N, C-alpha and C positions, 0 to 999 in steps of 0.2 A: 436606259431605253424605256423601261416601264414608267418611270416618273414623267418622262416627256410624253409618252402615250396618253397618260391620264390628264396631263395638262392640255394636250391637243383636244381630247374628248371634251374637257371642260370649256375650252375656248369655242368649240363648235356647238355648244349647247347640249351636249350629251353627258355632262359630268354627273348628273343625278340619275341618269337612266341605267338600268341593268346592262352591263357590258361584259364582253369576253376579251381578255388580254392574255396572250400566250404565244408560244413558239411551237412550230412543228419540228420534230426530231427525226434524224435518219432512221429508217429508210423512208419515212413518211414526208419527204420534202421534194420539191421539184427544182430547187435551186441550191447550189453548193455554198451557201453562206447563211449565217444566223440572221433571221429577220423576225420582227415582232408583229403580230396581228393585234389590232385594236378595233373591236367590232361593237357598234352600238347603233340602234337599240337591239338588244339581244332577242326580243320577241319577234322581230321581223326576219329572223333567219329561217330559211326553208329547211326541209328535211335533211338534205345532204350536208349543208354547212353546219346544221345543228350537231351532226355526227362528227364531221371533220374538226370542228372547233369546240369539242366537248372537254371541259376541264376535267382533270383527274384520269385521263386516258393515256395510253402509251404514246399516242401520236400528237397530243396537244399538251405541252408542258407549261407550268408556271415559271416565272423568273427564278424562283428559289430552286426548282427542280433542275433547270438548265445549269445554274451555277454549280450545283452538286455534281451533275454529270461531268461538267468540264473539269472540275477539281479532281474527281475520281479518275478521269482519263489521263490527266497530267501526272497523277501519282503513279498510275500503272505504267505509263510510258517512261517514267524516270527510273524504273526498276532495272 
């Protein structure tokens, strides 16, 4: 998903712009499925989206963080 998001940003002329790509994680989501946000240009985000889509927070995770959480959840549920 992340690879496709960056390809779309590139196709739309935003490949060189600072962007934010990540996922919201429960309970910080409004839909019950995994979806990726690809936002560019980053500098045009207003205050609320800057907070909601802030990398490195509990509520906006990178692809690597989501994969780790899914793997951890699978390991816990298999016990």
